[in-house]
C-alpha positions in Angstrom: -14.1 9.9 -14.5 -13.0 9.9 -10.6 -14.8 11.0 -8.1 -13.0 10.8 -4.5 -14.5 11.6 -0.7 -13.0 11.6 2.2 -14.8 12.8 5.1 -13.7 13.5 8.3 -15.3 13.7 12.1 -14.8 13.7 15.6 -16.1 10.7 17.8 -14.8 8.8 21.1 -11.8 11.7 21.3 -10.4 10.0 18.0 -9.6 11.5 14.8 -11.8 9.4 11.5 -12.1 9.4 8.0 -13.1 7.7 5.5 -12.4 6.9 2.1 -14.0 6.2 -0.7 -13.0 6.5 -4.6 -15.1 5.4 -7.7 -14.2 6.1 -11.2 -14.8 4.8 -15.1 -13.3 5.3 -18.3 -11.6 3.8 -21.5 -8.3 1.7 -20.8 -7.0 1.4 -24.0 -5.6 3.8 -27.4 -9.0 2.8 -29.4 -11.5 4.4 -26.4 -13.5 0.8 -27.3 -12.3 -1.0 -23.6 -13.9 0.0 -20.8 -12.7 -0.1 -17.1 -13.8 0.9 -13.6 -12.0 1.0 -10.8 -13.4 1.6 -6.6 -11.7 1.4 -3.4 -12.9 1.8 0.3 -11.4 2.5 3.3 -10.7 3.9 6.6 -8.3 5.3 9.1 -8.5 5.8 12.8 -6.3 8.2 14.5 -6.1 8.4 18.5 -3.2 9.8 21.2 -0.2 9.0 18.8 -1.9 5.6 17.1 -3.3 5.4 13.9 -5.0 2.2 12.1 -6.0 2.2 8.8 -7.2 -0.3 5.7 -8.6 0.0 2.3 -9.7 -2.8 -0.2 -9.5 -1.9 -3.9 -11.1 -3.3 -6.6 -10.5 -2.6 -11.0 -12.1 -4.1 -14.0 -10.5 -4.0 -17.3 -12.5 -5.4 -20.5 -10.6 -7.0 -23.3 -6.5 -7.9 -22.1 -5.2 -9.0 -25.2 -3.4 -12.5 -24.5 -0.5 -13.8 -25.5 -1.5 -16.1 -27.9 -4.3 -14.1 -29.8 -7.6 -12.8 -28.2 -8.7 -11.1 -24.7 -10.4 -11.4 -21.9 -12.1 -9.2 -19.1 -9.2 -8.7 -16.7 -9.7 -7.2 -12.4 -7.1 -5.9 -9.9 -8.2 -6.7 -6.4 -6.6 -6.4 -2.8 -6.6 -4.8 0.6 -4.3 -3.8 3.5 -4.0 -2.4 6.8 -1.8 -0.6 8.8 -0.5 -0.1 11.9 1.2 3.0 13.3 2.7 4.3 17.0 4.8 7.6 17.3 6.3 7.4 20.4 7.6 11.0 20.3 8.1 13.5 17.5 11.1 11.7 16.2 10.5 8.4 17.2 7.6 6.3 15.0 6.9 2.4 14.5 4.8 1.2 11.9 3.6 -2.3 10.6 1.5 -3.0 7.0 0.3 -6.5 5.7 -1.5 -6.2 2.7 -3.4 -9.3 0.1 -3.3 -8.3 -3.5 -4.0 -9.9 -6.9 -3.2 -8.8 -9.9 -4.2 -10.4 -13.2 -0.9 -11.1 -16.0 -1.5 -12.5 -19.6 -1.6 -15.8 -20.4 -1.3 -17.2 -23.5 -5.1 -18.7 -23.5 -6.4 -17.2 -20.5 -6.1 -14.1 -18.2 -3.3 -15.6 -15.0 -3.7 -14.3 -11.6 -0.4 -13.6 -10.0 -0.8 -13.5 -5.7 0.9 -11.0 -3.6 1.2 -11.5 0.4 3.4 -8.7 1.6 4.4 -6.9 5.0 6.4 -4.4 6.3 7.9 -3.8 9.4 9.6 0.4 9.7 11.3 1.8 12.5 11.6 6.1 11.5 14.0 8.1 14.1 13.7 12.2 12.9 17.4 13.2 13.1 16.2 16.8 13.5 12.6 18.2 14.2 12.8 21.0 11.2 16.1 22.6 13.8 18.4 24.6 11.2 21.4 24.0 13.1 21.7 21.0 12.1 23.4 20.4 8.7 24.0 17.0 6.7 27.8 16.4 5.9 26.9 17.6 2.0 26.0 21.0 3.8 22.5 21.0 3.1 19.9 21.3 5.2 17.3 18.4 6.5 13.9 18.3 6.9 11.4 17.6 9.7 10.5 14.1 7.1 14.2 13.5 6.8 15.0 10.2 8.0 17.0 6.9 8.8 14.4 4.0 8.3 14.3 0.4 8.3 11.7 -1.5 5.9 11.5 -5.1 5.9 9.3 -6.8 3.1 8.8 -9.9 1.7 6.1 -11.9 -0.3 4.9 -14.6 1.8 4.0 -18.3 0.2 1.2 -19.4 -0.5 1.5 -22.3 2.2 1.9 -19.8 5.2 5.1 -20.7 5.6 8.3 -17.9 6.4 9.6 -16.3 3.6 13.3 -18.6 2.6 15.2 -15.8 3.6 14.0 -15.5 6.7 13.9 -18.8 7.9 17.4 -18.9 6.5 18.0 -16.4 8.5 16.3 -18.1 11.9 18.0 -21.6 11.2 21.2 -19.3 11.0 21.0 -18.4 14.2 
């Protein structure tokens, strides 16, 4: 069972949306092991700018270990995202997330820790215009865009990822 709510309201000239989900059930084929999850977040939009974030948590009972036996596991994490629309054609996005996911070990559950970031520039070629055609003759949509997004894991020591450090050293 899953319950999801997203009330929206306007305050101080901004559109505000709250996000909330909670659920529970069985995760395995035998229907013997419990699982529950919840998430909470918010989004604020004002004059072409949007800021949103969310925290998520999931717990699973009796996950099998590779060496035999079981352990309870949990996944948890959060993200924050900022988006700015300069005009209908140009949009800019910056997102950061921090997530811990379980991984099966021999005698215990291990935790994989991911810190990722994304920087995106979105340029819409056309604004729902039927006069524009792609080279294959099909019609573009208003959401069709050229995008460039860079993502990467940030090392736990806080340094730059090796691909960025290498490019910074070159020039």
